[in-house]
C-alpha positions as CSV (number, residue, x, y, z in Angstrom):
1,M,-2.5,-19.6,-12.2
2,K,-2.1,-15.8,-13.3
3,I,-1.0,-14.8,-9.6
4,W,2.0,-17.6,-9.8
5,K,3.1,-16.6,-13.5
6,Y,3.2,-13.0,-12.4
7,L,5.5,-13.8,-9.2
8,A,7.7,-16.0,-11.5
9,V,8.0,-13.0,-13.8
10,C,8.6,-10.7,-10.7
11,S,11.1,-13.2,-9.3
12,T,13.1,-13.3,-12.5
13,I,13.1,-9.5,-12.6
14,I,14.2,-8.8,-9.0
15,I,16.7,-11.7,-9.3
16,A,18.3,-9.9,-12.4
17,A,18.4,-6.6,-10.6
18,L,20.2,-8.4,-7.4
19,T,23.1,-9.4,-10.0
20,S,22.8,-6.2,-12.0
21,C,25.4,-3.8,-10.1
22,S,28.6,-5.0,-9.2
23,K,30.2,-1.7,-7.6
24,V,30.1,-0.6,-4.0
25,E,29.4,2.8,-5.1
26,P,26.1,3.9,-6.0
27,K,24.7,4.1,-9.4
28,D,24.8,7.9,-11.3
29,V,20.9,7.9,-11.0
30,V,19.2,10.6,-9.7
31,F,15.8,9.9,-8.0
32,E,12.9,12.2,-7.9
33,E,11.3,13.1,-4.8
34,K,8.2,10.8,-4.1
35,D,5.1,11.2,-1.9
36,K,6.6,8.0,0.5
37,T,9.5,5.8,0.9
38,I,9.1,2.8,2.9
39,L,12.3,1.1,3.8
40,L,12.2,-2.5,5.0
41,Y,15.4,-3.3,6.9
42,F,15.9,-7.6,6.6
43,A,18.7,-8.6,9.0
44,S,18.5,-12.0,7.6
45,H,21.9,-13.4,7.5
46,N,20.6,-15.7,10.2
47,N,18.5,-19.1,10.4
48,L,15.6,-17.0,8.9
49,Y,16.9,-16.2,5.3
50,M,14.3,-18.5,3.8
51,D,11.6,-16.9,5.6
52,A,13.3,-13.5,4.6
53,A,13.3,-14.7,0.6
54,A,9.5,-15.5,0.9
55,N,8.6,-12.5,2.4
56,I,10.3,-10.5,-0.5
57,N,8.7,-12.6,-2.9
58,K,5.1,-11.3,-1.1
59,I,6.3,-7.7,-1.3
60,I,7.4,-7.8,-5.1
61,G,4.2,-9.6,-5.9
62,G,2.0,-6.9,-3.8
63,Y,1.0,-3.6,-3.9
64,V,3.3,-1.0,-5.3
65,P,2.2,2.6,-5.1
66,D,1.9,5.2,-7.9
67,N,4.1,7.8,-6.6
68,G,6.3,6.0,-3.8
69,N,9.4,3.9,-3.3
70,I,9.5,0.5,-1.6
71,V,13.5,-0.1,-0.7
72,L,14.4,-3.5,0.6
73,Y,17.6,-3.7,2.7
74,C,18.5,-7.6,2.1
75,N,20.7,-10.2,1.6
76,N,21.6,-11.3,-2.2
77,F,18.8,-14.0,-2.6
78,D,17.9,-16.5,-5.4
79,L,14.4,-16.0,-4.7
80,T,13.4,-19.1,-6.6
81,S,15.7,-21.7,-4.3
82,R,15.1,-18.8,-1.3
83,Q,19.2,-19.3,-1.0
84,M,21.7,-16.6,-0.3
85,K,24.2,-16.2,-3.1
86,D,26.7,-14.6,-0.9
87,T,27.6,-12.7,2.3
88,L,26.7,-9.4,0.5
89,T,23.8,-7.1,1.1
90,L,22.1,-4.8,-1.3
91,L,19.4,-1.8,-1.6
92,V,16.7,-2.7,-4.1
93,N,14.1,-0.3,-5.3
94,I,10.7,-1.3,-6.2
95,F,8.7,1.5,-7.9
96,K,6.3,2.4,-10.5
97,D,7.7,4.4,-13.8
98,K,6.1,7.4,-15.4
99,D,3.9,4.7,-17.4
100,G,2.8,2.9,-14.6
101,V,4.8,-0.2,-15.3
102,V,6.7,-1.9,-12.1
103,K,10.4,-1.5,-12.2
104,T,13.3,-3.2,-9.6
105,D,16.5,-1.7,-9.4
106,T,19.5,-2.8,-7.1
107,I,20.6,0.9,-6.3
108,Y,23.5,0.0,-3.7
109,R,25.6,-3.3,-3.2
110,F,27.3,-3.0,-0.2
111,S,30.6,-4.4,1.1
112,Y,30.1,-6.9,4.0
113,M,28.8,-5.6,6.9
114,N,27.1,-6.9,10.0
115,S,23.6,-5.5,9.6
116,C,23.2,-5.9,13.4
117,T,25.0,-2.8,13.9
118,K,24.0,0.9,14.3
119,N,26.8,1.7,11.9
120,A,25.1,-0.6,9.1
121,M,21.6,0.7,9.8
122,K,22.9,4.3,10.0
123,S,24.3,3.8,6.6
124,V,21.4,2.1,4.9
125,I,19.0,4.8,6.2
126,N,21.4,7.4,4.8
127,I,21.6,5.9,1.5
128,T,18.0,5.4,1.1
129,K,17.1,8.8,1.8
130,T,19.8,10.0,-0.6
131,M,18.6,7.7,-3.4
132,C,15.1,7.4,-2.8
133,P,13.9,10.9,-1.5
134,A,10.6,11.4,-0.3
135,K,8.3,13.7,1.7
136,E,7.6,11.1,4.0
137,Y,9.4,7.9,5.5
138,G,8.5,4.6,6.8
139,L,10.8,2.0,8.4
140,V,9.9,-1.8,8.9
141,L,12.5,-3.9,10.8
142,W,12.8,-7.3,10.2
143,S,14.4,-9.9,12.0
144,H,15.0,-11.7,15.4
145,G,13.8,-9.7,18.5
146,T,14.4,-10.2,22.5
147,G,12.4,-7.0,23.5
148,W,14.3,-4.5,25.6
149,L,16.9,-7.0,27.0
150,P,20.2,-6.4,26.8
151,E,22.4,-7.9,23.9
152,G,23.2,-11.7,24.7
153,Y,20.8,-12.1,27.8
154,Y,18.2,-13.8,26.3
155,K,20.3,-16.8,25.2
156,Q,22.4,-16.7,28.5
157,Y,19.3,-17.3,30.2
158,A,18.0,-20.0,28.0
159,Y,21.3,-21.8,28.8
160,A,20.6,-21.3,32.3
161,S,17.1,-22.5,32.0
162,A,18.2,-25.8,30.3
163,T,20.4,-26.7,33.0
164,S,18.6,-24.6,36.0
165,A,22.0,-24.2,37.6
166,Q,21.7,-20.6,37.3
167,M,17.9,-20.0,38.2
168,S,16.4,-19.2,41.8
169,S,13.7,-21.8,43.5
170,N,11.4,-18.7,42.7
171,E,11.9,-18.6,38.9
172,R,11.9,-22.4,38.8
173,S,8.5,-22.6,40.4
174,M,6.9,-19.7,38.7
175,F,6.8,-20.9,35.4
176,P,7.5,-24.4,33.5
177,T,10.9,-24.7,31.8
178,R,11.6,-25.9,28.5
179,P,11.2,-29.6,28.4
180,G,14.9,-30.9,27.9
181,G,15.7,-27.5,27.8
182,I,14.5,-27.1,24.2
183,D,11.4,-25.2,22.8
184,P,9.4,-27.8,20.8
185,Y,8.3,-25.0,18.4
186,A,11.3,-23.1,18.0
187,H,11.0,-23.5,14.1
188,M,7.6,-21.6,14.0
189,V,8.8,-18.3,16.0
190,K,11.3,-15.7,15.2
191,S,12.5,-14.3,18.4
192,F,15.5,-7.0,16.9
193,G,18.4,-8.5,14.9
194,S,20.9,-11.2,15.5
195,E,23.8,-11.8,13.0
196,L,26.9,-13.9,13.3
197,G,26.0,-13.4,17.4
198,V,25.5,-9.5,17.1
199,E,22.6,-7.9,18.5
200,M,21.3,-4.6,18.2
201,S,19.6,-2.7,21.2
202,V,16.8,-0.3,21.0
203,F,19.4,2.3,21.9
204,D,21.5,1.6,18.9
205,I,18.6,1.6,16.7
206,K,17.8,5.1,18.0
207,E,21.1,6.3,17.2
208,A,21.3,4.7,14.0
209,I,17.8,6.6,13.4
210,G,19.5,10.0,14.4
211,D,17.4,12.9,12.9
212,T,15.6,11.1,10.9
213,H,11.9,11.5,11.5
214,F,9.6,8.3,10.4
215,D,6.0,8.4,9.7
216,F,5.7,5.1,11.0
217,I,8.0,2.3,12.6
218,A,7.1,-1.2,12.3
219,M,8.8,-4.3,14.2
220,D,8.2,-7.5,12.5
221,A,10.0,-9.4,15.2
222,C,9.4,-11.1,18.7
223,F,8.5,-9.1,21.8
224,M,9.2,-5.7,20.4
225,G,5.9,-4.4,21.1
226,G,7.0,-3.3,24.9
227,I,6.4,0.0,26.1
228,E,10.1,0.2,26.8
229,I,10.5,-0.1,23.0
230,A,7.6,2.5,21.8
231,Y,8.6,5.2,24.6
232,Q,12.1,4.8,23.4
233,L,11.2,5.6,20.0
234,R,8.5,7.8,20.6
235,D,10.4,11.0,19.0
236,C,11.7,9.0,16.0
237,C,8.2,8.3,14.5
238,D,4.6,9.1,14.7
239,Y,3.3,5.7,15.0
240,F,4.9,2.5,16.5
241,I,3.5,-1.0,15.4
242,G,4.7,-4.2,17.1
243,S,3.8,-7.4,18.8
244,P,4.2,-7.8,22.6
245,A,4.6,-11.5,21.9
246,E,6.4,-13.6,19.5
247,I,5.8,-13.4,15.7
248,L,5.5,-16.6,13.8
249,T,7.7,-17.2,10.6
250,D,5.4,-16.1,8.3
251,S,5.7,-12.6,9.4
252,F,3.6,-9.8,8.3
253,P,1.5,-10.5,5.3
254,Y,3.3,-7.9,2.9
255,D,1.0,-8.5,0.1
256,K,-1.6,-6.9,2.2
257,V,0.1,-4.2,4.9
258,I,2.2,-2.8,2.2
259,E,-0.6,-0.7,0.8
260,S,-1.7,0.3,4.3
261,M,1.5,1.6,4.9
262,F,1.7,3.7,1.9
263,K,-2.1,5.2,2.7
264,A,-1.1,5.8,6.2
265,D,-3.5,3.6,7.6
266,Y,-1.6,2.2,10.7
267,T,-4.6,0.8,12.3
268,G,-5.0,-1.1,9.2
269,V,-1.7,-2.3,9.3
270,S,-2.4,-4.1,12.5
271,K,-6.0,-5.6,11.3
272,N,-4.1,-6.8,8.2
273,V,-1.7,-9.0,10.3
274,Y,-4.4,-10.1,12.3
275,D,-6.6,-11.2,9.7
276,Y,-3.9,-13.1,8.3
277,Y,-3.2,-15.1,11.4
278,N,-7.0,-15.4,12.4
279,A,-7.4,-17.1,9.1
280,Q,-5.0,-19.9,9.9
281,T,-5.6,-23.0,11.7
282,G,-4.1,-24.9,14.7
283,D,-0.8,-23.5,16.5
284,Y,-0.4,-20.9,13.2
285,Q,-3.6,-19.0,14.6
286,S,-1.5,-17.0,16.6
287,V,-0.7,-13.5,16.8
288,T,-0.7,-10.3,19.0
289,I,-0.3,-7.0,17.3
290,A,-0.9,-3.3,18.0
291,T,-0.5,0.1,16.7
292,V,0.6,3.1,18.9
293,K,0.0,6.6,18.6
294,C,3.6,8.1,20.0
295,S,2.2,11.6,20.8
296,E,-0.1,10.2,23.6
297,L,2.7,8.1,25.5
298,G,3.6,11.1,27.5
299,E,0.7,11.1,29.2
300,V,1.0,7.2,29.9
301,A,4.2,7.8,31.5
302,S,3.0,10.5,33.6
303,Q,0.1,8.4,34.8
304,A,2.2,5.6,35.6
305,R,4.5,7.7,37.3
306,L,1.8,8.4,39.7
307,L,0.8,5.1,40.3
308,F,4.5,3.7,40.8
309,D,5.1,6.6,43.4
310,Q,2.0,5.3,45.4
311,Y,2.4,1.4,44.8
312,R,6.1,0.7,43.8
313,D,6.9,-1.1,47.1
314,G,3.8,-3.6,46.6
315,I,5.8,-4.9,43.3
316,P,8.4,-7.8,45.3
317,S,5.0,-9.4,46.5
318,L,2.9,-9.2,43.6
319,D,1.6,-12.5,42.1
320,V,3.1,-12.4,39.0
321,T,1.2,-15.5,38.0
322,A,-1.9,-13.7,37.9
323,V,-0.8,-11.1,35.2
324,Q,-1.2,-11.7,31.7
325,R,2.1,-12.5,30.0
326,Y,3.2,-12.8,26.5
327,F,6.0,-15.1,26.8
328,R,6.0,-19.1,26.8
329,Y,7.9,-21.1,29.2
330,D,10.1,-19.4,32.1
331,D,11.1,-16.2,29.8
332,H,9.7,-13.8,32.4
333,W,10.2,-10.5,31.2
334,F,7.1,-9.8,29.0
335,Y,3.7,-9.2,30.9
336,D,0.7,-6.9,30.0
337,L,1.3,-3.3,30.8
338,N,-2.4,-2.5,31.7
339,D,-2.7,-5.9,33.7
340,F,0.2,-5.4,35.6
341,L,-1.1,-2.2,37.1
342,V,-4.5,-3.6,37.3
343,N,-2.9,-6.2,39.6
344,L,-0.7,-3.8,41.7
345,C,-2.8,-0.7,42.4
346,G,-6.5,-2.3,41.7
347,A,-8.9,-1.5,38.6
348,S,-10.2,2.1,40.5
349,A,-6.9,3.2,41.0
350,T,-5.7,2.7,37.6
351,A,-8.6,4.2,35.7
352,N,-6.8,7.3,34.4
353,F,-3.8,5.0,33.5
354,T,-6.3,2.8,31.7
355,A,-7.8,5.6,29.5
356,A,-4.3,7.4,28.7
357,L,-3.1,3.8,27.8
358,E,-6.2,3.3,25.6
359,K,-5.7,6.6,24.1
360,A,-2.2,5.8,23.0
361,V,-2.9,2.1,21.6
362,I,-5.3,2.9,18.7
363,A,-5.5,-0.5,17.4
364,K,-4.7,-3.7,19.0
365,Y,-5.7,-7.7,18.0
366,T,-5.2,-10.9,19.1
367,T,-6.2,-14.4,18.6
368,G,-6.3,-15.4,22.0
369,K,-3.4,-17.6,22.0
370,M,0.4,-17.6,21.1
371,I,0.9,-21.4,20.1
372,N,0.7,-22.8,23.6
373,L,0.2,-19.7,25.3
374,E,-3.4,-18.4,26.2
375,I,-4.0,-14.7,26.1
376,N,-7.2,-13.2,27.4
377,P,-8.4,-10.6,24.9
378,A,-10.2,-8.7,28.0
379,K,-6.5,-8.5,29.3
380,F,-4.8,-7.4,26.1
381,S,-3.8,-3.7,26.5
382,G,-1.7,-4.3,23.2
383,L,1.7,-3.2,25.1
384,S,3.9,-5.4,27.5
385,C,6.1,-4.4,30.2
386,Y,8.8,-5.9,32.4
387,I,7.8,-6.5,36.2
388,N,11.1,-6.6,38.4
389,N,9.8,-9.5,40.2
390,P,11.8,-11.4,40.9
391,E,14.7,-8.8,40.9
392,E,17.4,-9.5,38.8
393,A,20.7,-7.2,39.7
394,T,21.7,-7.2,35.7
395,L,18.4,-6.2,34.5
396,I,17.4,-3.6,37.0
397,T,20.8,-1.8,36.3
398,Y,20.2,-1.8,32.3
399,Y,16.4,-1.1,33.0
400,R,17.4,2.3,34.5
401,K,18.6,3.2,31.0
402,Y,15.2,3.4,29.4
403,D,13.2,6.7,29.0
404,W,10.2,4.9,30.1
405,N,11.8,3.9,33.5
406,T,13.0,7.2,33.9
407,D,9.6,8.9,33.5
408,A,7.3,6.3,34.8
409,G,9.6,5.3,37.8
410,M,9.0,1.8,38.2
411,I,12.6,1.2,39.5
412,L,14.1,4.2,41.3
413,P,17.5,5.6,40.2
414,V,20.5,4.9,42.4
415,T,21.1,7.6,45.1
416,S,24.4,8.4,46.6
417,E,24.3,7.8,50.5
């Protein structure tokens, strides 16, 4: 009863805070520098808005550091009904004052902008650094996610899957399509960024981050725990946290993970996420999560390059159905990175690569399934990857843009005759 009463009080406080500032300009408040500021970027102006409100309630009812800022970028919610009040977004700071009392304050109210654009994210990051300066920064990105895929590709392919008209016979035979073109578990997963049809690429995210360096970046979105994403952001953060498979709409257990984030226990963040889902039952006992030390990813790419240079020609004939996958139905763009190379090159040939990968992935957990997909813990390396089999011209062209492909060399660059 005490816990629920506390949450109710917190909800009342933040609701008042969300409506306390009517101007677009920031308030005339100067914040002292804290040890760490964590920005939680909720791109939730979509079908996930009620889940976002539930997550925010967990945050305000959880851990608040003595010398740090929790900054929420979120819609203007009524947290009791979990409904959006309007289409505007806010920056809300949760902190302890000098007397140790938890405070909430709306520090910025934006005019309307689409949260899934690089200009919006850049603005939010810069305002957060100005209003809540700190020695270290952390970033959590919360929304839908479709991994490394081009904007809109996931939806286009889902439609093709439903009709089967645009799918090759090879694609149709390898994996089952959604029954009737509909995923019966769609209400459970949140597959970064989707707002009014606009999506962000990892290239947009990196450009929005600019020269800001984060102690960690955590992706609370589906399919974002891929080597392509982690490697592209390797210079933007020291640690990267994400799921190679989907993430259920319950999201991260924010009443647990925030404390680990502030205490720089980034392996603990993954353990918190795993513990939460492992305690569930049935289909909800589903999770994959990993923490990556970004400084080790260069050696992973170097070892992968050695393997691809020798075994690249074998990819078109590889039996990809033998590789651990992280997708359900026929969304065939997310396989286990290590298991892919083991199947392609053999275990003995990949020994050095596996060692480098295990040094980079400092924590990895899975419950052994993602709803109706089995995940073999023995094959779970913590990071996913794309396999260009079957070859898809649009994706090959797009994939060449990634630093991972440039350095690891799965797909060779176009050469002029």
